C-alpha positions as CSV (number, residue, x, y, z in Angstrom):
1,M,24.1,75.2,189.9
2,N,27.2,75.4,192.1
3,D,29.7,77.2,190.3
4,L,32.4,76.1,192.6
5,L,31.6,72.2,192.0
6,F,32.0,73.0,188.1
7,E,34.9,74.6,188.5
8,Q,36.6,71.8,190.6
9,K,35.3,69.2,188.5
10,A,36.0,71.2,185.2
11,R,39.8,71.2,186.1
12,Q,40.2,67.2,186.4
13,I,38.8,66.6,183.1
14,K,40.8,65.2,180.4
15,M,38.0,64.1,177.8
16,F,35.1,65.9,176.7
17,L,32.1,63.3,175.1
18,T,28.9,64.7,173.4
19,D,25.9,62.8,172.5
20,V,24.5,64.1,168.7
21,D,20.8,64.2,168.3
22,G,19.4,67.0,170.6
23,V,22.8,67.9,172.1
24,M,25.2,68.5,169.0
25,T,21.8,69.0,166.7
26,D,18.3,70.5,168.0
27,G,16.9,66.3,167.8
28,T,15.4,67.0,164.3
29,L,15.8,63.9,162.0
30,S,15.8,65.0,158.3
31,F,16.0,62.3,155.6
32,F,15.7,61.8,151.7
33,T,16.1,59.5,149.1
34,D,19.4,58.9,146.6
35,A,19.2,58.1,143.2
36,Q,19.5,54.4,144.4
37,G,16.4,54.6,146.6
38,T,18.4,54.4,149.6
39,A,17.3,56.5,152.5
40,R,20.0,59.3,153.8
41,E,20.0,61.2,157.1
42,I,20.6,64.9,156.8
43,K,22.0,66.7,160.2
44,R,22.1,70.2,161.1
45,F,25.5,71.4,163.0
46,E,25.9,74.8,164.8
47,S,29.5,76.1,163.6
48,L,29.8,77.7,167.2
49,D,29.8,74.3,168.8
50,G,32.2,73.2,166.3
51,M,34.8,76.0,167.1
52,G,34.5,74.8,171.3
53,L,34.9,71.3,170.5
54,L,38.3,72.5,168.4
55,F,39.3,74.9,171.4
56,L,38.7,72.2,173.8
57,R,41.3,69.7,171.8
58,Y,43.2,72.6,171.3
59,C,44.0,73.0,175.1
60,G,44.4,69.0,175.6
61,I,41.1,67.8,176.5
62,S,40.6,64.7,174.0
63,T,36.9,64.9,172.4
64,G,34.2,62.2,171.5
65,I,30.9,61.2,170.3
66,I,28.7,58.6,171.7
67,S,25.7,58.4,169.7
68,K,23.0,55.8,169.1
69,G,22.5,56.7,165.4
70,N,24.0,55.1,162.6
71,S,25.3,58.3,160.1
72,P,28.1,58.5,158.3
73,T,27.7,62.3,158.6
74,L,28.9,61.5,162.1
75,E,32.0,60.4,160.6
76,F,32.6,63.3,158.8
77,W,31.9,65.7,161.5
78,A,34.3,64.3,163.9
79,K,37.1,64.1,161.3
80,A,36.3,67.9,160.2
81,L,36.6,68.6,164.2
82,G,39.7,66.8,164.7
83,M,38.1,64.3,167.5
84,D,39.8,61.6,169.1
85,L,36.3,59.1,169.4
86,L,33.4,58.0,167.9
87,Y,31.0,55.4,168.9
88,Y,28.3,55.2,166.9
89,N,25.2,52.4,166.7
90,I,25.4,52.2,170.8
91,S,22.3,51.4,172.6
92,A,23.8,51.0,175.9
93,K,26.2,54.0,176.0
94,T,27.8,53.0,179.4
95,R,29.6,50.0,177.3
96,A,31.4,52.5,175.6
97,L,32.5,54.8,178.7
98,E,33.5,51.3,179.8
99,H,35.5,50.3,176.7
100,I,37.0,54.0,176.8
101,Q,38.4,53.5,180.4
102,Q,40.0,50.1,179.2
103,T,41.4,51.4,176.0
104,R,42.7,54.9,177.1
105,G,43.3,54.6,180.8
106,I,40.8,57.1,182.0
107,S,38.6,57.2,184.8
108,P,35.2,58.6,184.9
109,Q,36.0,61.4,187.2
110,E,38.4,62.5,184.2
111,I,35.6,62.7,181.5
112,A,32.9,65.2,181.2
113,F,29.7,63.9,178.9
114,V,26.5,65.8,177.5
115,G,23.5,64.2,177.1
116,D,19.8,64.9,177.0
117,D,18.0,61.8,176.8
118,L,17.3,58.7,178.9
119,I,19.7,56.7,177.1
120,D,22.3,59.4,178.3
121,L,21.8,58.7,181.9
122,G,23.8,55.8,182.9
123,V,26.8,58.0,181.6
124,L,25.8,60.9,183.0
125,K,25.8,59.2,186.5
126,K,29.0,57.9,186.4
127,V,31.5,60.6,184.6
128,G,33.1,63.3,186.8
129,L,31.2,66.4,185.1
130,A,27.5,65.6,184.2
131,L,26.1,68.3,181.5
132,S,22.9,68.7,179.8
133,V,20.3,71.3,177.7
134,P,17.5,72.7,178.8
135,N,15.6,70.8,175.7
136,G,16.5,67.2,177.4
137,V,14.1,65.1,179.5
138,E,13.9,66.1,183.1
139,E,15.9,63.1,184.2
140,A,18.8,64.0,182.3
141,K,18.6,67.7,183.7
142,Q,18.4,66.6,187.3
143,A,21.6,64.2,187.0
144,A,23.3,66.9,185.4
145,V,26.1,69.4,187.3
146,Y,25.2,72.0,184.8
147,V,22.5,72.8,182.4
148,T,23.2,75.0,179.6
149,Q,21.4,78.2,178.9
150,K,21.4,77.8,175.0
151,T,19.3,74.7,173.7
152,G,21.1,71.4,171.6
153,G,21.8,72.6,168.1
154,R,22.0,76.1,168.9
155,G,25.4,76.7,170.6
156,A,25.4,74.7,173.7
157,V,28.3,72.5,173.2
158,R,30.1,76.3,172.5
159,E,28.6,77.4,176.2
160,I,30.1,74.5,177.7
161,A,33.5,74.6,176.6
162,E,33.9,78.0,176.9
163,K,32.8,77.4,180.5
164,I,35.3,74.6,181.1
165,L,38.4,76.5,179.7
166,K,37.3,79.6,181.8
167,A,37.3,77.6,184.7
168,R,40.7,76.1,184.0
169,G,41.9,79.4,183.0
170,Q,42.8,78.5,179.6
171,W,39.9,80.7,177.6
172,Q,42.1,83.6,177.7
173,Q,44.7,81.9,175.9
174,V,42.6,80.5,173.4
175,V,41.1,84.1,172.8
176,Y,45.0,85.4,172.2
177,D,45.6,82.8,170.0
178,V,43.3,82.9,167.8
179,E,43.5,86.8,167.6
180,H,47.2,86.7,166.7
181,G,46.9,83.9,164.1
182,I,48.5,81.3,166.4
183,F,45.5,78.9,166.7
184,Q,45.9,75.7,165.2
185,N,43.1,73.2,164.4
186,P,44.0,70.3,166.3
187,Q,44.3,67.1,164.2
188,S,44.1,63.5,165.8
189,P,43.6,60.4,164.1
190,L,39.9,59.3,164.8
191,S,39.0,55.8,166.6
192,I,35.5,54.8,165.4
193,V,34.0,51.9,167.1
194,R,30.7,50.9,165.8
195,G,28.1,49.1,168.1
196,L,29.2,47.1,171.5
């Protein structure tokens, strides 16, 4: 991985997008049946990843999720993290990217995206900062500018958040603000798009 290339791309980022299963989770899908007999999904998220997303948002980088999944848990988690965008039930993720460009007036070069599977390839090959995880498929890792050391669901998103903020010279301010009680959880209205 070329650190200089990562730093150059990180400084241009205005938006950070991520897949969920295999990136924000370890990829395991767990279900239970509620009292009405409806199957419900359970997702396990890493708190360090959540804080990393809060730190990105705090530093002025919009955050969002693009997922093929269709779980109400995603909406809960995205709201808890003050995220800007949630695209779910999306099979062709490049459509979400195009929608973001049109509605937000942002270029692909200003977007970072973390993906781990073939469904993510289209977006990984179009954004300015393509990222993946070691548990991802080979094609996703080859498309990435950076592959994390930590696996999906085990701090990979936090690792990336810190790396981006350090490249932008913002990390020490985050540390200072948290240490001195200045840091506030960012709040943003969540824009939700289901299917495209």
